[in-house]
N, C-alpha and C positions, 0 to 999 in steps of 0.2 A: 066348902071349898070345891071348885071344879077340878076335874082330873088334870087339866093343864096347869092350874095353879098349884096342885099338889106336886106335879113334876117339877115345876119351877122351884118350889121349896126344897125338894130333894136335891136338885142339881146345885142350888146355891149352897146347901149344907155340905154336899160332897166336895165342892171346889172352894170352900171358904178359905182354905190355906193357899190357894193358887191365884196369882194375878192374871187378869185377862189382858190381851186376847188368849183364849184357851178353847180347845176342841175336845169334845167328849163323845163316847159311844155308850149308850145305855144298853148293857148286855142283856137285860131281860127282854127289851124290845127287839134287839138284834136276833136273839135266839127264837123269839116268837115269829119273827118274819121268816127266818130260815125254815122253821117247821111248816109255815104256811106255803112256802115255795115247794117243799117236798110233797105236801098234801095235794097241791094243784097239779104237780107233775104226774100224779097217778101211777107211781111205781117206776117211772123212767128216771134215770139218774140226771141230776142237775150239775152242769159244768159251770163253775163260778167265773164270771167275767171280772178279771182282775182290775180292769180300768175303773170299775165301780167301787173298788175296795181300797187298793193301793196301800195295803198294810199287811206285811207277811204274817204277823201274829193272828190277825183276824182271818186271813186265808186259811191258816192252819186250823183255827178253831172251827170254821164252818166245814172244812173238808174232813174233820174228825167225826162229823155227824153222819148217821145213816141217811142215804138218799142223795149225797153229794159225791161227785167223782170227777176229778180233773179240773184244770184251769183253762180259761180262754184268755190269752194274753193280748197285748196291743202293739208291742214292738219286738223285733228279734232280739235286741239287746236285753230287754226285760225277760224274754223267754229263756235265754241262756243263763241269766242271773238266777232265775227261779229254779231251773234245772240243776245248776251247780249247788243250790241251797237244799236240794233233796226232793223237790217236787218232780214226780215221775211221769206225769201226763200233762203236757202243756201244748195246747193248740193255739198257734198264732193266728189271730182273726183277720189279719190284713197282709197283703203282699209287702215284701220288703226289698229295699235296694241296698241293704247293709252288707257290702262285699266282705268286710272284715269279719262280720258276724257269721256269714255263711262259711268263710274259710275256717273259722273255729269249729263250727258245727260239723263239718265233714272230716275233721281231724280227730274228733273226740267221740269214742263209742258211747259213752254215757249220755252225752248231750244228744247225739243222733237218735238214740233210743227213746229219749224223753220228749223231744220237741217235734211237732208236726207243723210244717209251714203251709201257708195259703198261696194258691196259684190260680190265676184265671186267664193266663196268656203264655204261649210258648216262649215269648221273650223273657219271661221270669225264670224259666228253666235254663235258658241260655246264660242269664246273669249268674245263676248259681254255679253252673258248670265253669264259667270263666273265673269264678272265685275259688275254685277247688285248690289250686296250687299244690297238687299232689295228694290232697285229702281223698280218701277212698271210701269213707262211710256212706251208706245208703241214706238218702234223704226221704223222710216220710212226708207225703204230700196230701193236701186236702184241696178239693175244688170248690169254688164258691158259685152258687146259683144266684142270679139276679131275681129278686122277689117282687119287684115293682109291679103294680097293677097298671095295665095299659087299657085305656078306654077310647072308644071312637076310632078304632083302627090304629091305635098308637099315637093319635094326635095329642092325647092327654096322658101324662105319666104321673102316677102317685107312688112315691117311694124314693128312697135314697139312691143316688147314682153310685153304684158299687161295681159289681162284676159285669162284664160284657156278655157273659154266658147266660142265655135265657131259655133256650129250648133243649129238649132231650138230645137232639142231634148235636147242639153246641157242646154240651157236657161230654157226650160220648166221644166226640172227635178229640177233645183235649185229653180225655181219659186214655185213648189209644196212644196219643203222643207220649204220655207219662209211662204207660206200660211198656212201650217199645224202647224207651230210653234207658240205657244202663245208668245205675247209680240213683234211681228214684223208685219209690214204691207208693202206689196210690192206696190210701187207707181210709179216706173219708170224704164226705160232702157236707158243706155248710150252707145254710140259707137263713139269713137274718131278716125277718119281716118287720123292719123298723116302723113302717107306716101303720102297723097293727100294734106291735109291742110297745112302741115309744110315743104314741100319740093318745092323749087323754080324750075320752068320749063323753065327758060330762063337764064342759067348760062353764064355769060359773057365770051366770047372767047371759049366756048365749045358747038358748034352747034350740034354735033352728040350726046353728052351726053344729051343736052336739048331735042332733039327729042326723045331719048330713054325714058326720064322721062315723056314726054307728052304721049307717047304710053302706058307706064306703068300706068299712072294715069287714062287714059281713060278706060283701062281694069279694073282697080281697082274700079272705080266708078260704072261701070256696074255690076260687080260681087257683090259688096257690096250692091247696091240698091236692087238687087233681094234677097240676103240672109237676109238683114235687114228686108225687108217686111215679109219674111217667119218667121223670129224670132218673130216679133211683133205679127203676127197672132197666133203663138204657145203660147206665153206668155199671150196674152189677153184671150185665151181659158181657162187659169188657173186663171188669175186675170183680170176679165172684167173691173174693175174700175181703171185700170192703168191711172195715171194722165199725164205722159209725156213720150216722146221718144226724147232723146237729141242726136244730132250729129253735125258734122261739125268741125269748126276751121276757122280762118281768111282766109286761102287760098282756102277754098272750100265752102264758105257760100252759094253762089247762086246754086251750084250743089246739095248740101245736102238739101237745102230748097225746091228743086223741087221734092223731094221724098214725096209721100203721107203719108208714114209710119212715117215720122219725124214730130214732133209737135213743136220743138224749136231748135235753133241753139246756139252753144257755140262759143264765140269769145272774144278776149281780146287784143292780140298783135296788131291787126289792129287799135287800138286807138292811140298807140304810133308810130307805123310803124318803128321798128328798122331795121337795115341794112339787116338782113336776108330776108326781104320782098322786096328787090330791084329786085329779080330775078323771078318775077311772071308775067305771061301774063294775068291772070284772073282778076287782079285788080291793081290799082295803088293808093297809099295813099300819105299823106304829112307827112314827119318826124315831130313829135310833141314833142318828149322827147330828150333832148340833155344835155351833160355836158361839162363844160369848165375847162381846166387846164391852169395855168399861165405860161408864158414864164419866165424862171429863168436864162437861159444862152444863149449866142450867141457864140458857139465854133468856128465859121468860116463862110466863105461865103456860103450862101445857106443852113445854118444849124441853127436851134434853139433847145433848150432843154426845155421841160415843166416838171413841177413837177408831179410825179406819172403817172397815166393813164393806168396801167396794169390791166385792169378789164376784164378778159376773161369770156366768157359765158359758160354755161354747155353744155354737149353733147360731141360727139367724137372730140378730140382735133384736131385743124387745123386752118389755117388762117381765115376761115370764122367765127370762134368763137371770133375773136378779134374785139374790137371797131375800128372804122375808123376815121381818121382826116377828118373833114367835112368842116369847115370854119376856115380860108380862103381856097378857093379851090386850089388844086394843091400840098398840102403837102402829104408826104408819110413817112412810117417808114424807119429807117435804118435797112436793112435786117440782120445786125450782132447783133442788139439789140432788135428790136421790141418794143412793149409797155412795160415799165419796172415798177417794184414795186415802186420805188421812183423817177425815172426820165425816160423821154422818148425823145430821139433825133428825130427830124423831119427834113426831107430833102425837098428841092424844092425851086424854085425862090421866092415864097411868103415869105419865111423865112427872106429875106433881108429887108422886110418892117415891120417886127414885132420888137417891143421894149420890153425891160424888163418890166414885169407886164402886157403885153397884154394878152388877152385870145385867146386860140385856142379851137374851138368847135368840139366835137366828137359825134358820134352816137354809141350807144351800139349795139352789135350783136343781143341780145334778148331784150325783152321788160322789164318786171318787175324786172329783176335781177339788173338793174341799181340802183333801190331803196335800195338795200342792201348795197350800197356804200355811200349813202347820208341820212342824218337825215331829210332833208326837200326838197321840190320842190318849186321853185319860179314860180308862174303862170304869164305868160306874155300875155298881150293884147296890140297889137300895139307895141309901144316902151316903155311900162311901166310894171313894176311888180305890179300887182293889188292885189296879195295875196301871202302869204307864208304858205304852209301847210305841216304837218309832213308826212313822209313816215311811213310804218310799223316800220322800225328801229327807226325813230324819236319818235315813241310812246313806245319804249322799247320792241318791239315785233320782235323776230327773230325765225320764226316758223320752218325754215329748214336752 
């Protein structure tokens, strides 16, 4: 029996009492992935990206481990919810226009102490001030650095379009604006190098593309390390008491941790290891989060149909954003249909061994987005479900 076949047997036994659709997290794999992130971080704390987990119980589990500290959230509403639940260090990774949320933040000492907001424009400070409505709590502020690699004099850009702040002078100027402004305290810098951390460099069947990605990422790491160090020096000249400099992402943990200027690493997807992380040479993890759909039809030889399954991930649309049939091994989509809203035909010889009601296990393309489809996650240890915990959606929270 192959390791994957053994996993399938375990998952089927663990969930035999549960009807599909169902989502699980293999805790042995989850914990092993967490340990690997800590190892690669080389002694620097790992801040957990909540968008890649979206389950409070699992956030609590990983933050109880040595080597993890703090959460990187994705909306202000989520940040306040987590802070109210007792999480004491929440860094909002994106600027917000949630006026009601800012009004609540500046009126509550507990929330103001726990939440740090992201800023890359003076207009965002103006929006927060306009939302104060008498609230007097000091707002903790983090500045975001644009990490994109510019080639050929800026004519080619590689990287996400995030912050407009690129140079040490850009960051220092906004830092001065924050420091001079009553009601704000500058505490951090964030720089997420998605073109390194979030792009696989070993694309199956594409050796030339893979080599080009590796060359790009090598150049990007060198350029960013030099620029990030200069930015940190410039900002610390304005705000000497800066508390943290955050960088990284699952795919670049060990590279970013090697920079002296960086004090903490952000990662989250590496806990679940979705399918987009199969194409990396820098690390390998164990798939920990899966979902199962039930076989409901047997249209012919070598074909079964499962209920639903059309759960595409965000990003530029393409085959890499689709979940993949994972267990049993050897199933594939019908190219004329793909994963459907209410049914998904699957082709391949393993289909002939599947009966009505059997489970087919899938891996989502991205990590936390799976939790937007399920109200709960069944936590598997060995061949048993040892706990069932709500996702954000299961707690009635849909932040985006």
